Each structure stands twice: as structure tokens, then as C-alpha cells.
C-alpha positions as CSV (number, residue, x, y, z in Angstrom):
1,M,-3.9,-9.2,-5.3
2,S,-3.1,-11.5,-8.3
3,L,-2.5,-14.6,-6.1
4,M,-5.5,-13.9,-3.9
5,A,-8.2,-13.1,-6.5
6,E,-10.2,-16.3,-5.7
7,Y,-10.1,-15.6,-2.0
8,I,-11.3,-12.0,-2.4
9,G,-14.3,-13.5,-4.2
10,L,-14.7,-16.0,-1.4
11,A,-14.7,-13.2,1.2
12,Y,-17.3,-11.4,-0.9
13,F,-19.7,-14.3,-1.1
14,T,-19.2,-15.7,2.4
15,E,-19.5,-12.1,3.6
16,V,-16.3,-12.0,5.7
17,P,-14.9,-8.6,6.5
18,V,-11.4,-8.0,5.1
19,V,-9.3,-4.9,4.2
20,I,-6.6,-5.1,1.5
21,W,-4.1,-2.3,0.7
22,D,-2.7,-2.3,-2.9
23,V,0.4,-0.2,-3.4
24,Q,0.4,0.1,-7.1
25,R,3.7,-0.1,-9.1
26,V,4.4,-0.2,-12.9
27,G,3.3,-3.4,-14.6
28,P,2.7,-5.8,-16.4
29,S,4.6,-8.5,-14.7
30,T,7.4,-7.2,-12.4
31,G,7.5,-4.1,-14.6
32,M,9.4,-1.4,-12.9
33,P,9.1,-2.4,-9.2
34,T,10.5,0.9,-7.9
35,R,8.3,3.2,-10.0
36,T,4.8,4.5,-9.4
37,A,1.5,3.9,-11.3
38,Q,-2.3,3.7,-11.1
39,G,-2.5,0.6,-13.2
40,D,-4.7,-1.7,-10.9
41,I,-7.9,0.3,-10.9
42,T,-9.9,-1.9,-13.3
43,F,-8.2,-5.0,-12.0
44,A,-9.3,-4.2,-8.4
45,N,-12.8,-3.2,-9.5
46,F,-13.4,-6.5,-11.3
47,I,-11.3,-8.8,-9.3
48,G,-12.7,-12.2,-8.5
49,H,-15.0,-14.6,-10.4
50,G,-18.7,-14.1,-11.3
51,D,-20.9,-11.1,-10.4
52,K,-19.6,-8.8,-7.7
53,R,-19.7,-5.2,-6.4
54,N,-16.2,-4.4,-5.2
55,I,-15.6,-1.4,-3.0
56,L,-12.5,0.7,-3.7
57,L,-11.1,3.6,-1.7
58,F,-8.5,6.1,-3.0
59,P,-6.6,8.2,-0.4
60,A,-4.4,11.0,-1.9
61,N,-2.0,11.8,1.0
62,I,-0.7,10.3,4.2
63,N,-3.4,11.9,6.3
64,E,-6.1,10.3,4.2
65,C,-4.2,7.0,4.4
66,F,-4.5,7.2,8.2
67,E,-8.2,8.2,8.0
68,F,-9.1,5.6,5.4
69,G,-7.3,3.0,7.4
70,W,-9.9,3.0,10.2
71,K,-12.8,3.9,7.9
72,A,-11.9,0.9,5.7
73,L,-12.1,-1.4,8.7
74,D,-15.4,0.1,9.7
75,L,-16.9,-0.4,6.2
76,A,-15.6,-3.9,6.0
77,E,-17.2,-4.8,9.3
78,R,-20.4,-3.0,8.7
79,L,-21.0,-4.3,5.2
80,Q,-19.3,-7.7,5.8
81,T,-17.3,-7.5,2.6
82,P,-13.8,-6.9,1.3
83,I,-12.6,-3.3,1.1
84,L,-9.7,-2.5,-1.3
85,V,-7.7,0.6,-0.7
86,L,-5.6,1.7,-3.6
87,I,-2.5,4.0,-3.3
88,D,0.6,4.0,-5.5
89,L,4.3,3.5,-4.8
90,D,5.0,7.3,-4.8
91,L,2.7,7.6,-1.7
92,G,3.3,4.2,-0.2
93,M,7.1,4.0,-0.2
94,N,8.4,7.6,0.1
95,Q,8.6,10.0,3.0
96,W,6.0,12.8,3.2
97,M,5.3,15.8,5.3
98,G,1.8,15.8,6.6
99,D,-0.5,17.5,9.1
100,R,-1.2,16.0,12.5
101,F,-3.4,12.9,12.2
102,E,-6.9,13.3,13.3
103,Y,-8.1,10.4,15.4
104,P,-11.5,8.8,14.9
105,D,-14.4,10.9,16.2
106,R,-16.7,7.9,16.7
107,P,-16.5,4.4,18.1
108,I,-15.4,1.4,16.1
109,D,-18.4,0.2,13.9
110,R,-18.5,-3.6,13.9
111,G,-21.9,-3.7,12.3
112,K,-24.6,-6.3,13.0
113,I,-22.9,-8.5,15.5
114,L,-25.0,-10.8,17.8
115,W,-23.8,-11.6,21.3
116,E,-25.5,-14.1,23.6
117,D,-28.3,-11.8,24.7
118,D,-28.8,-10.4,21.2
119,L,-29.1,-13.8,19.7
120,E,-31.5,-15.0,22.4
121,K,-33.8,-12.0,21.7
122,M,-33.7,-12.6,17.9
123,L,-34.7,-16.2,18.5
124,D,-37.5,-15.1,20.7
125,D,-38.7,-12.5,18.2
126,N,-38.5,-14.9,15.3
127,Q,-40.0,-18.1,16.7
128,G,-36.6,-19.7,17.3
129,V,-35.2,-18.9,13.8
130,W,-31.9,-17.4,13.0
131,G,-29.9,-17.7,9.8
132,R,-26.5,-16.4,9.1
133,Y,-27.6,-15.0,5.7
134,L,-31.1,-13.9,6.6
135,D,-31.9,-10.3,5.6
136,V,-34.0,-9.3,8.6
137,D,-33.9,-5.5,8.2
138,G,-34.3,-5.3,4.4
139,D,-30.9,-3.5,3.8
140,G,-29.2,-6.7,2.5
141,I,-26.9,-6.9,5.5
142,P,-27.4,-10.0,7.6
143,Y,-26.6,-10.4,11.3
144,R,-23.6,-12.4,12.3
145,T,-22.0,-14.0,15.4
146,V,-18.2,-13.9,16.0
147,P,-15.8,-16.1,17.9
148,G,-16.4,-15.7,21.7
149,N,-20.1,-16.0,21.5
150,T,-20.9,-19.0,23.8
151,H,-24.6,-19.3,22.8
152,H,-25.3,-22.9,21.7
153,K,-26.9,-21.7,18.4
154,S,-24.2,-19.1,17.5
155,A,-22.2,-21.4,15.2
156,Y,-22.6,-21.4,11.5
157,F,-20.9,-22.5,8.2
158,A,-19.6,-19.8,5.9
159,R,-20.1,-21.2,2.5
160,G,-18.3,-20.2,-0.7
161,T,-20.7,-22.5,-2.6
162,G,-24.3,-21.7,-3.4
163,H,-26.2,-21.5,-0.1
164,D,-29.5,-20.4,1.3
165,E,-30.2,-18.0,4.1
166,F,-29.3,-20.7,6.7
167,A,-25.9,-21.4,5.0
168,R,-27.2,-24.7,3.7
169,Y,-25.8,-25.9,0.4
170,S,-28.0,-25.1,-2.6
171,E,-27.9,-25.0,-6.4
172,E,-31.5,-23.9,-6.8
173,P,-31.7,-21.1,-9.3
174,D,-34.1,-18.9,-7.3
175,V,-32.0,-19.3,-4.1
176,W,-28.8,-18.3,-6.1
177,E,-30.5,-15.3,-7.6
178,R,-31.9,-14.2,-4.3
179,T,-28.5,-14.4,-2.6
180,I,-26.4,-12.5,-5.2
181,E,-29.1,-9.9,-5.5
182,R,-29.2,-9.3,-1.8
183,I,-25.4,-9.0,-1.6
184,A,-25.4,-6.5,-4.6
185,H,-28.2,-4.6,-2.9
186,K,-26.2,-4.0,0.3
187,I,-23.3,-2.6,-1.7
188,E,-25.3,-0.4,-4.0
189,N,-27.2,1.1,-1.0
190,A,-24.0,1.7,0.9
191,T,-22.7,4.5,-1.3
192,P,-23.5,7.3,1.3
193,L,-21.2,5.5,3.7
194,F,-18.1,5.8,1.4
195,P,-15.7,8.8,1.4
196,E,-17.4,11.4,-0.7
197,P,-15.6,13.1,-3.6
198,I,-13.9,16.4,-3.1
199,V,-15.2,19.0,-5.5
200,L,-13.5,22.3,-6.2
201,I,-15.3,24.9,-8.3
202,K,-14.1,28.1,-10.1
203,P,-16.7,30.6,-11.3
204,G,-17.4,30.3,-15.1
205,A,-15.6,27.0,-15.6
206,K,-16.9,25.0,-18.5
207,I,-14.1,22.4,-18.2
208,G,-13.7,19.9,-15.5
209,I,-11.0,17.5,-14.3
210,I,-11.5,14.2,-12.5
211,G,-8.7,12.4,-10.9
212,C,-7.9,10.1,-7.9
213,G,-5.0,9.5,-5.5
214,T,-1.7,11.1,-5.9
215,T,-2.5,13.0,-9.1
216,D,-4.1,15.5,-6.8
217,D,-1.1,17.7,-6.2
218,A,-0.4,17.9,-10.0
219,I,-4.0,18.7,-10.7
220,Q,-4.1,21.4,-8.1
221,E,-1.0,23.1,-9.6
222,A,-2.4,22.7,-13.1
223,R,-5.6,24.4,-12.2
224,Y,-3.6,27.3,-10.8
225,L,-1.5,27.6,-13.9
226,L,-4.6,27.4,-16.2
227,S,-6.3,30.1,-14.1
228,E,-3.3,32.4,-14.6
229,G,-4.1,32.0,-18.3
230,N,-7.8,32.8,-17.7
231,I,-8.9,29.2,-18.2
232,P,-11.0,28.3,-15.1
233,V,-11.2,24.6,-14.4
234,D,-13.3,22.7,-11.9
235,Y,-12.0,19.6,-10.2
236,L,-13.6,16.5,-8.7
237,R,-11.4,14.0,-6.9
238,V,-12.8,10.5,-6.7
239,R,-12.2,8.9,-3.3
240,S,-14.3,5.8,-3.6
241,I,-15.9,3.4,-6.1
242,P,-18.8,2.6,-6.6
243,F,-19.3,6.2,-7.7
244,C,-22.0,8.4,-6.1
245,E,-24.4,10.5,-8.1
246,D,-22.4,13.7,-7.4
247,V,-19.9,12.3,-10.0
248,R,-22.6,12.1,-12.6
249,T,-23.8,15.6,-11.8
250,F,-20.3,17.0,-12.1
251,I,-19.9,15.5,-15.5
252,Q,-23.3,16.8,-16.7
253,Q,-22.3,20.3,-15.6
254,H,-19.3,20.6,-18.0
255,E,-18.7,20.6,-21.7
256,H,-15.6,18.6,-21.3
257,I,-14.2,16.4,-18.5
258,Y,-10.5,15.5,-18.5
259,V,-9.8,12.3,-16.6
260,V,-6.2,12.4,-15.3
261,E,-4.5,9.1,-14.3
262,L,-1.2,7.2,-14.2
263,N,-1.8,4.3,-16.6
264,Q,-1.9,3.6,-20.3
265,D,-5.4,2.2,-20.6
266,K,-7.4,5.1,-19.2
267,Q,-8.8,2.9,-16.5
268,L,-10.6,5.5,-14.4
269,R,-12.2,6.8,-17.6
270,Q,-13.3,3.3,-18.5
271,L,-15.1,2.9,-15.2
272,L,-16.7,6.4,-15.5
273,T,-18.0,5.4,-18.9
274,L,-19.6,2.3,-17.5
275,F,-21.1,4.4,-14.7
276,A,-22.5,7.1,-17.0
277,P,-22.5,5.8,-20.6
278,E,-24.9,8.5,-21.7
279,L,-22.1,11.1,-20.8
280,A,-19.2,9.2,-22.4
281,N,-18.7,11.7,-25.2
282,Q,-17.9,14.4,-22.6
283,L,-15.0,12.4,-21.1
284,R,-11.5,13.0,-22.4
285,S,-8.3,11.4,-21.2
286,I,-5.0,12.7,-19.9
287,A,-3.3,9.4,-19.1
288,H,0.4,9.0,-18.7
289,I,2.7,6.1,-17.6
290,D,6.5,6.5,-17.4
291,G,7.0,5.4,-13.8
292,M,7.1,9.0,-12.5
293,P,4.4,11.0,-10.7
294,M,2.0,13.1,-12.7
295,T,3.2,16.7,-13.4
296,A,1.2,19.9,-13.7
297,K,3.0,20.6,-17.0
298,Y,1.9,17.4,-18.6
299,I,-1.7,18.1,-17.6
300,V,-1.6,21.7,-18.8
301,D,0.1,20.9,-22.1
302,H,-2.3,18.1,-23.0
303,L,-5.4,19.9,-21.9
304,L,-4.5,23.0,-24.0
305,E,-3.7,20.8,-27.0
306,E,-7.0,19.0,-26.7
307,E,-9.0,22.2,-26.4
308,E,-7.3,23.7,-29.5
309,E,-8.5,20.7,-31.6
């Protein structure tokens, strides 16, 4: 991730599909290379130069790793953009029991690909015009050709420099703004395609927890322990960024939200604050980083301590 930051930005701007898996360990630097963490969340969210909208996925177990594997490929192809899948070392490098994997229930989604007949029809419908970065449908996603298309007009340049809809070099301000706004538009409108958050509700709960990834097991156990003490707690597990509006609604419905994560800098809470700044005062943090997985005891102890203040 560190060495390839520039190329992730290149893939974003040239609109080349790519899937990257980040198995997070304890940093900075080499840190503790055999210990687990969730310390790359903000790094992955902002990675690359300039203005971008990166897409992050957060599986919590091996079954979701399998599921998000093919879903990440579909999203990358459909949106023509990098997809970053974040797990941590505890999940990525240990042995786990799991349920039988469920194979995809739909065909591979390669998005807007033009083969010879498709390209010929587009040229006929548009007075002989086709551009690699033309937004024909208004959703921000252009059509593309791929290797193997033998049509004589199928070739194009993929430019990492400023370019217009026909991949021609340009530094014109209006062309630049039009291009980056279109790319941002396609990401912002794609939120319904991402894995939706998992929401678990207990009657009468005024407190909520938000987490992601492998903190899930500890949060589930903590909710059970708290309910034994007559403290009902709701739970939302983030499975993708950009956040959907269900996350904002969940925060609005609770007096306090505890964001549980394995890092020092409260990175998931930072991104939630950027997403819903008007609700920042409701967000509290349970962040821990010692190289070990999150525990239910740590969550319960710190939540009760915060509630007593």
C-alpha cells in the first residue's frame, strides 16, 4: 500500500479496475509484524494524491472474505476503480472455523464493456463518436473496450494526466473539473452497490456501538454481557466506506455511540465525524492497540466507565 500509493491514484484517474487486499498489522514502520491492528483505515481512505473517493470493504470473518472477494472484483469492474479490502492479521494469518462458503448467486459483473458489435452500434447511434471517458448514460461510468476487441476503433490511451472525454491530453480548467466531478459522481452514486451495514437492535437501547472487521466477535460478546446487567446496546457493523445513510440514521437514534476499533488514533471515528459532523458530539471512542485482538472485557469496562462520567 505504501509503495503503490501513486499507482492507486493512477488506477482511480485512468479508471482501471483493480482489487487490493490489505492485511493490517501493527505500525508505524515494521512495528510488530506478527500482531494485529486496524491502523490503516484513514491511510486507505485517503491514499493517493489529489481529490478522490476511495472505496473500502471490511469483511469480519472468513465467509465474508470469500464473499467480498468476488464482490470486490464485480465492484471494481462495474465502477472501473480500485477497491481496497481491509482485514487484519488476526483474520488474515490465523486458522478459523467457518460455515460452508456460499458461491455467487449471479453472473460475473464486468460492467460497461463494448465488444465489436456493441461498439459498432454505439458509433451508429452517436454519429461515429465514441470516447473512452464519455458519460453516455449520466451515471458517471463510461464505456470501455478490453483486450481482444478487434474493432479498428476499439483502442484508446488511458491517461494519468489531465484528459478530456476522448483521452486527449488537456490542462483546461473546465475539462479538469468536469472529469474529476464525473468520477466522484460515479462513486457517490454507487453506495447502494456496496455491502450494507449489519444492524442489531435491542428494545429500549439508548446506547449504540459501531465497529468493523474482527472487532465483531468481541462486540457481540460485550453486548451479551451488558444485557445481563440490564444495559441494552444496539450495534452497527460497518462493512463499506463511503458510508450509507443508514449509518447516519443509526447515530441519530442514540444518545451515545461508542466506536470500537484496534488503533490509537480513533480512525473509524475520525471518518464518521467527517461523514456526519453535526453528530460528532454523540461519538465516543473505545480504541485499543496492544497487538492483540479486541476483547469483550475491554469494551465493557471502558463503556461502563464512560457512562458513569
